[in-house]
C-alpha positions in Angstrom: 0.0 0.0 0.0 2.9 2.3 0.7 4.3 1.9 -2.8 0.8 2.7 -4.3 0.6 5.9 -2.2 4.0 6.9 -3.7 2.7 6.1 -7.2 -0.4 8.3 -6.5 1.9 11.3 -5.7 4.1 10.7 -8.7 0.9 10.8 -10.8 0.1 14.2 -9.4 3.7 15.4 -10.0 3.4 14.3 -13.6 0.2 16.3 -14.0 2.1 19.4 -12.6 4.9 18.6 -15.0 2.3 18.7 -17.9 1.5 22.3 -17.0 5.2 23.2 -17.1 5.3 22.2 -20.8 3.1 25.2 -21.5 6.2 27.4 -21.2 8.1 26.0 -24.3 4.8 25.5 -26.1 4.1 29.2 -25.8 7.5 30.0 -27.4 6.7 27.4 -30.1 3.3 29.0 -30.8 4.7 32.5 -30.8 7.5 31.7 -33.2 5.6 29.0 -35.2 8.7 26.7 -34.9 8.6 23.1 -36.1 8.6 21.7 -32.5 5.0 22.9 -31.9 3.5 19.5 -32.7 6.0 17.7 -30.6 5.0 19.7 -27.5 1.3 19.2 -28.2 1.8 15.5 -28.4 4.0 15.4 -25.4 1.5 17.3 -23.3 -1.2 14.9 -24.3 0.9 11.8 -23.5 2.2 13.3 -20.2 -1.3 14.4 -19.0 -2.8 11.0 -19.9 0.0 9.2 -18.0 -0.4 11.4 -14.9 -4.1 11.2 -14.9 -4.0 7.4 -15.2 -1.6 7.0 -12.3 -3.6 9.4 -10.1 -7.0 7.8 -10.8 -5.7 4.2 -10.4 -4.2 4.9 -7.0 -6.6 7.6 -5.6 -7.7 5.3 -2.8 -4.2 5.1 -1.3 -3.6 8.7 -0.2 -2.0 8.8 3.2 0.8 10.6 5.2 4.3 9.8 4.0 6.5 7.7 6.2 10.2 8.4 6.2 11.1 5.7 3.7 8.3 6.7 1.4 10.1 10.0 1.0 13.2 8.2 -0.3 11.2 6.1 -2.7 9.2 9.0 -4.0 12.4 11.1 -4.6 14.1 8.2 -6.4 11.2 7.3 -8.6 10.4 11.0 -9.4 13.9 11.7 -10.6 13.8 8.6 -12.8 10.2 9.0 -14.2 10.0 12.8 -14.9 13.0 12.8 -17.3 11.1 10.2 -19.4 8.4 12.8 -20.0 11.0 15.6 -20.3 12.8 13.6 -23.0 9.6 13.1 -25.0 9.6 16.5 -26.8 13.3 16.2 -27.6 12.8 12.7 -29.1 9.8 13.8 -31.2 11.2 17.1 -32.4 14.8 16.1 -33.2 15.1 13.6 -36.1 17.8 11.0 -35.4 18.0 11.5 -31.7 18.0 8.1 -30.0 15.9 7.3 -26.9 19.2 6.9 -25.0 20.4 10.4 -25.9 17.0 12.0 -25.3 16.8 10.6 -21.8 20.4 11.6 -21.1 19.7 15.2 -22.2 16.6 15.3 -20.0 18.4 13.8 -17.0 21.2 16.3 -17.5 18.7 19.1 -17.4 16.8 17.9 -14.4 20.0 17.2 -12.4 21.4 20.6 -13.5 24.4 18.9 -14.8 24.7 20.6 -18.2 26.3 17.7 -20.1 24.9 17.5 -23.6 24.8 15.2 -26.6 23.5 17.9 -29.0 25.4 20.0 -31.4 24.3 22.9 -33.6 22.3 24.3 -30.6 21.8 27.7 -32.3 20.0 25.9 -35.2 17.5 24.0 -32.9 13.9 25.2 -32.6 13.8 27.9 -30.0 11.2 26.0 -28.0 13.6 23.0 -27.6 16.3 25.2 -26.2 13.8 26.8 -23.9 12.6 23.4 -22.7 16.2 22.2 -22.1 17.0 25.3 -20.0 13.6 25.5 -18.3 13.9 21.9 -17.1 17.1 23.0 -15.4 15.4 25.9 -13.6 12.8 23.5 -12.2 15.2 20.7 -11.5 18.0 22.9 -10.1 16.4 23.5 -6.8 14.3 20.3 -7.0 10.8 19.8 -8.3 10.4 17.8 -5.1 10.7 21.0 -3.0 8.1 22.6 -5.3 5.9 19.6 -4.6 6.4 20.0 -0.9 5.2 23.6 -1.1 1.9 22.5 -2.7 1.5 19.1 -0.9 -0.7 20.6 1.9 -3.2 21.4 -0.9 -3.0 17.7 -1.8 -3.7 16.7 1.8 -0.2 15.1 2.1 2.5 16.3 4.5 5.9 16.9 3.0 8.4 16.8 5.9 10.0 13.5 5.0 10.1 14.4 1.3 11.9 17.7 2.1 14.5 15.8 4.2 15.2 13.4 1.3 15.6 16.0 -1.4 17.6 18.9 0.3 21.3 18.4 -0.3 23.9 18.6 2.4 24.8 16.7 5.6 22.4 18.6 7.9 18.8 18.4 6.9 16.7 19.0 10.0 16.9 22.8 10.1 13.7 24.7 9.4 13.4 28.4 8.6 9.7 28.4 9.5 7.5 26.3 11.8 5.8 24.6 8.8 7.9 22.7 6.2 5.7 23.9 3.3 6.3 27.5 4.3 10.1 26.8 4.3 9.9 25.4 0.8 7.9 28.4 -0.4 10.5 30.8 1.2 13.2 29.0 -0.8 11.3 29.3 -4.0 10.6 33.0 -3.4 14.4 33.5 -3.1 14.9 31.4 -6.2 12.3 33.5 -8.2 13.8 36.8 -7.1 17.3 35.7 -8.2 15.7 34.6 -11.5 14.1 37.9 -12.2 17.3 39.8 -11.3 19.4 37.6 -13.5 17.1 37.9 -16.5 17.2 41.7 -16.3 21.0 41.7 -15.9 21.5 39.5 -19.0 19.2 41.8 -21.0 21.3 44.8 -19.8 24.5 43.0 -20.9 23.2 42.7 -24.4 21.3 39.4 -24.7 17.9 39.3 -26.3 14.9 38.4 -24.1 14.8 34.8 -25.2 18.5 34.2 -24.6 18.3 36.1 -21.3 15.5 33.9 -20.1 17.3 30.6 -21.2 20.6 31.6 -19.7 18.9 32.8 -16.5 17.4 29.3 -16.2 20.8 27.6 -16.5 22.7 30.2 -14.3 20.4 30.2 -11.3 20.1 26.5 -11.4 23.9 26.2 -11.8 23.3 23.9 -14.7 25.1 25.6 -17.6 23.0 24.7 -20.7 23.3 27.3 -23.4 21.5 27.9 -26.7 24.9 28.1 -28.5 27.6 25.5 -29.1 30.2 28.1 -27.9 28.3 28.6 -24.7 28.9 32.2 -23.3 31.9 32.4 -25.6 29.3 33.2 -28.4 29.1 36.7 -27.1 32.8 37.2 -26.2 31.5 39.8 -23.8 33.1 40.8 -20.5 29.7 42.2 -19.5 27.9 38.9 -20.1 30.6 36.9 -18.3 30.5 39.3 -15.3 26.7 38.9 -15.0 27.0 35.2 -15.2 29.8 35.1 -12.6 28.0 37.3 -10.2 24.8 35.3 -10.2 26.7 32.0 -10.1 28.4 33.3 -7.0 25.0 34.3 -5.5 23.4 30.9 -6.3 26.4 29.0 -5.1 25.7 29.6 -1.4 23.0 28.3 0.8 19.7 29.9 -0.5 18.1 29.8 2.9 20.6 32.5 4.0 18.8 35.1 1.9 15.6 34.4 3.8 17.5 34.8 7.1 19.0 38.1 5.8 15.5 39.4 5.0 14.1 38.2 8.3 17.0 39.7 10.4 17.6 42.7 8.2 21.3 42.1 8.4 23.7 41.1 5.6 26.2 40.1 8.3 24.6 36.7 8.1 26.7 35.9 5.1 30.0 36.8 6.7 29.2 35.0 9.9 28.5 31.8 7.9 31.8 29.8 8.0 30.9 27.8 4.9 30.3 30.9 2.8 33.6 32.4 4.0 35.3 29.2 3.0 33.5 29.1 -0.4 34.6 32.6 -1.4 38.0 32.2 0.1 38.8 29.0 -1.9 37.6 30.6 -5.1 39.6 33.7 -4.6 42.7 31.7 -3.7 42.3 29.5 -6.8 41.9 32.4 -9.1 45.1 34.0 -7.7 47.0 30.7 -7.9 46.0 29.8 -11.5 46.5 33.3 -12.9 50.0 33.4 -11.5 50.7 29.9 -12.7 49.5 30.4 -16.3 51.5 33.6 -16.6 54.6 31.8 -15.1 54.4 28.9 -17.5 53.8 31.1 -20.5 50.2 30.2 -21.3 49.6 33.9 -21.5 52.1 36.7 -22.2 52.8 39.1 -19.3 51.0 41.9 -21.2 48.0 39.7 -21.4 47.6 39.4 -17.6 44.2 41.0 -17.7 43.0 38.4 -20.3 44.5 35.6 -18.2 42.6 36.9 -15.1 39.4 37.2 -17.0 39.5 33.6 -18.3 40.7 32.1 -15.0 38.2 34.0 -12.8 35.2 33.1 -15.0 36.0 29.5 -15.4 37.0 29.0 -11.7 33.6 30.4 -10.7 31.7 28.5 -13.5 33.2 25.0 -12.7 33.6 25.4 -9.0 29.8 26.2 -8.7 29.2 23.2 -11.0 27.6 25.4 -13.7 30.0 24.5 -16.5 29.7 27.5 -18.7 32.7 28.1 -21.0 33.9 31.2 -22.7 37.2 29.7 -23.7 38.6 26.2 -24.1 40.4 25.8 -20.8 41.4 22.3 -21.8 44.2 24.0 -23.7 45.8 25.0 -20.4 48.4 22.8 -18.8 46.7 19.7 -17.3 47.4 20.9 -13.8 45.3 24.0 -14.3 42.4 22.4 -16.2 42.2 19.4 -13.9 42.4 21.6 -10.8 39.3 23.5 -11.6 37.4 20.3 -12.5 38.4 18.9 -9.1 37.3 22.2 -7.5 33.8 21.5 -8.7 33.8 18.3 -6.6 33.5 20.2 -3.3 33.3 24.0 -3.6 29.6 24.8 -3.7 27.7 25.2 -0.4 25.0 22.9 1.0 21.6 24.3 0.4 22.6 25.7 -3.0 21.7 24.4 -6.4 25.2 23.2 -7.0 26.4 19.6 -7.1 29.4 17.9 -5.5 30.1 16.9 -2.0 29.6 20.5 -0.7 32.1 22.7 1.1 30.7 21.9 4.6 31.4 18.2 4.2 35.0 18.9 3.3 35.3 21.2 6.4 33.8 18.4 8.6 36.3 15.9 7.1 39.2 18.3 7.7 38.1 18.9 11.3 37.7 15.1 11.8 41.2 14.6 10.5 42.6 17.2 12.9 40.8 15.4 15.8 42.3 12.1 14.9 45.8 13.6 14.8 45.2 15.0 18.3 44.0 11.6 19.5 47.2 10.0 18.3 49.2 12.3 20.6 46.6 12.6 23.4 44.5 9.4 23.4 42.4 10.4 26.4 41.7 14.0 25.2 38.0 14.9 24.6 38.1 16.7 21.2 34.8 17.3 19.5 34.5 18.3 15.9 33.8 22.0 15.8 32.9 24.1 12.8 32.5 27.8 13.2 32.2 27.6 16.9 29.5 24.9 16.6 30.0 21.4 17.8 29.0 18.9 15.1 27.0 15.9 16.3 28.8 12.5 16.0 26.0 11.1 13.9 26.6 13.9 11.4 30.4 13.2 11.3 29.7 9.5 10.8 27.2 10.2 8.1 29.7 12.4 6.3 32.4 9.7 6.5 29.9 7.1 5.1 28.9 9.5 2.3 32.6 10.1 1.4 33.3 6.4 1.3 30.4 5.7 -1.0 31.3 8.7 -3.1 34.9 7.5 -3.6 33.8 3.9 -4.4 31.2 5.3 -6.9 33.8 7.4 -8.7 36.3 4.5 -8.9 33.7 1.9 -9.9 32.1 4.0 -12.7 35.5 5.1 -14.0 36.6 1.5 -14.2 33.3 0.6 -16.0 34.0 3.3 -18.6 37.6 2.3 -19.0 36.5 -1.3 -19.6 34.6 -0.1 -22.7 37.8 1.3 -24.2 37.3 4.9 -23.4 40.4 7.0 -23.1 41.5 7.4 -19.4 41.3 11.2 -19.1 37.9 11.2 -20.7 36.6 8.3 -18.6 37.8 9.8 -15.3 36.7 13.4 -15.9 33.3 12.3 -17.4 32.5 10.4 -14.2 33.8 13.4 -12.1 31.7 15.8 -14.2 28.5 13.8 -14.1 28.6 12.6 -10.4 29.3 16.2 -9.3 26.8 17.7 -11.9 29.5 19.8 -13.4 28.8 19.0 -17.1 32.0 19.3 -19.2 35.0 17.3 -18.2 38.3 17.0 -20.2 39.4 15.1 -23.2 36.5 14.0 -25.5 33.9 15.5 -23.1 35.8 18.8 -22.6 34.5 22.3 -23.0 35.1 22.3 -26.7 33.4 18.9 -27.1 30.4 17.1 -25.6 29.1 13.6 -24.8 27.8 12.9 -28.3 30.6 10.6 -29.2 29.9 8.1 -26.4 28.3 4.8 -27.1 24.9 3.9 -25.7 26.3 1.9 -22.8 28.7 4.7 -21.9 25.9 7.2 -22.1 23.8 5.2 -19.7 26.7 5.0 -17.2 27.0 8.8 -17.3 23.2 9.1 -16.9 23.4 6.9 -13.8 26.3 9.0 -12.5 24.2 12.2 -12.8 21.3 10.7 -11.0 23.5 9.4 -8.2 25.2 12.7 -7.8 22.0 14.8 -7.8 20.5 12.6 -5.1 23.8 12.4 -3.2 24.2 8.7 -3.5 22.6 7.6 -0.2 19.1 8.7 -1.1 19.1 6.4 -4.1 21.4 3.6 -2.9 19.2 3.1 0.2 16.5 1.8 -2.1 18.8 -1.1 -3.0 19.2 -2.3 0.6 17.1 -5.3 1.8 16.4 -3.6 5.1 14.6 -0.8 3.2 12.0 -3.2 1.8 11.7 -5.3 5.0 8.6 -4.6 7.0 
């Protein structure tokens, strides 16, 4: 009965998803582009599927139990990309089911990896749909569902805990979890409006401004051009992108706290935010100096070096993945460093991927504690971050997450290597997909994409994106026998 209750909720989410398709359909109708029929058909199929699931399980509505939340999150992130891929598959001749699902999963997980080329020649509505799926998926369609679940008669606390990224998930901004979700979406919406207007000011047309806002605020990185933001070659466009990536890369709940307390000091007092900006600033200084020292840029081009380094450090570290220049041409140390930076730099509670800065800080504090214990075995040395003692259960959870994270990276890399994929491509493709960065190096670098991968390799990368977006544990727990045991 619990599984049927979850199916009932998925049916309602599919119906909500049908309404979201009206956005690209409106662009298609306005421009009379050839994808119009594909969206009409997709809306019909999606609505019929959602209605069927809802009607068939309408008798099983009940309050979610903790493990129902994990099941609902996992199934939702597997099922919705199926319907998201449908317009792509119908509208783009020659696009396989595998590639269509990969593209939709990449959008929903805000990864930004693509198998498509000639983006500027695609129907406008298709590019809008790709980017709009990122806007919805970036923060999590589950959180949106939590905000409206009281209207459905279903509580969303367990669901919220399953979806929100980061090691600490029990903090509420408001007494009611639905109000918390609404507050986060209000912040998200305000950033979206500001980003759209800023892109328009920087020289983009309204359609491009909307699409790139979607992929900037979600930290996803899709573009409507093969050259990404390099299409404009504009310092103004890159500056707007960098500013809003930096704003979206920190915990979105902090903006609500700033509004409630009327104090911007909230940002400076947050130790994770300080570490986030500090690491980015230090990396920009290091790589600019390094690239000038090794001759990648002439001394008189120091300003150009700084511009390229600063933009790409911010883009990759926040797991957005925009490119304005082929940074794979840099020495391997520099290009690999910024890819690895995307593994941990973004903050918990942001739309970014990766392990999150706070987890790295907890691991570092735990390592320091173990070193102290070696010298002073009887010393009581709690893990403290920013003056706050971290619960042992959280520390153990972070260590378990990191172990599974490492095993996942190694296992998926070995699987890709077994298919004959070149080592740099295999390793960075897994890193880029698990951490929802998008571009890696080698064949999947900023000047290439994932189109050249075989079907099996594409499915491996699709799984990597899903695991990364749900932070491993939320999905892998479904595979344990104890989860299904009554």
